[in-house]
N, C-alpha and C positions, 0 to 999 in steps of 0.2 A: 504494500500500500504506500502510495506517495504521501508527502506531507499534507497537502490540501485535502486529499481523500481521507486521510487518517483523522484530520480535524473535524471534517463534516460527519464522519462516522461517530466520533466521540460526542459531537453535538446531538446526534440522533439518540445515542444511548442515554444522554442526560434527560432528553424528553420522555423516554420510555422507562423511567426508573420504577423499580418495585416499591411496594409499601415499606419494606425494611430499609431500602436505600434512602427513601424520602425521610423516614424517621431518623436514621443515623445522620443524614446530612443536616437536619434541623439542629442536631447536637454538635456537629463539627464546624459548621459555617460560622463566620464572624469571630473566629479565634476564641471560641467558647471553652476549649479544653487547653488549659495551661498557657493560653495566649498565642498558640501556634496556628498558623494559617494552613488550612487544607484546601485542596482542589479536588473536584470530583470528575470521574470519567476522563482521566488525563492520559495522553500517550506517554509511555516510558519505553524507549527503544521500539521494538516491534509490537509491544503490547499496549492495551488500554486498561489501566487499573481503575478500580472503583473509587478509591480515595487515596490521596497522597499528600504528605507534608514534606516538601522538598528540603526545608531547613533541617529537619531531623532525620531525613531519609527513611521515613516510616510510611508503609503502604498498608491500607486496611482493605481487605477483600471480603465480600459477602457471598456466601454460597447457598443456593436453594437446592432442592432435591434434584433438579435437572443437571447438576454438576457431578453427580455420582459416577457417570460413565466417562467423565473427563479427568479422572484421577491422574493418569500418566501425563496428560497435557498440563494440568495444573502443577504437577511436580516439576516438570521441565521449566515451566514459566517461573515458578518460585525460585528454583535453583539459579536461573539466569538473573532474576531481579536481585537475589542475595549476592551473586557474584559482582554486581554493580554497586554493592555497599548498602542496599536497602534491607531493612528489617520488615518482614511481611507477617501481618496478623490476619488470621482468617476466622470468620464467625459465620455460623449458620443463620439464615434469615430468622428462624424461630427464636434464636438467642437474642437478636436485636429486638424483635417484637415483644418478647416476654420478659427480658432481663436487661433493659437498656442501661440501667445504672451500673450493673456489673460490667457490661461491655465498655462503658465510658471509663470505668476504673482501670480496666486492663489497658486501654489506649493511653490514659493519663500516665500510668506507670511506665509504659514503653517510651513515651515522650520524655520522661524525666531521667531515663537511664543514661 
């Protein structure tokens, strides 16, 4: 994917966010956790990540049931992102929807490390 195509695809992903993505974004936007800026649906290399704080090199990914068959792809993707110095946190959609305060605590601790 070229640069402009990558950006428009990321824009489309932002428009079609899941309920869990919307809920988490309401907690991450406007520097609400530790004062750190997050971006959503951002290109990082060949991948588009759900949420990223470039300052702390922290990526937050949400998985729904549809990702179960993508385990090897997700593993390769996570390995590449980590090789670029990113810390990758993964949460299930149901964790975000049912335990948002716990999810925020995990993200906060990762930002403070």
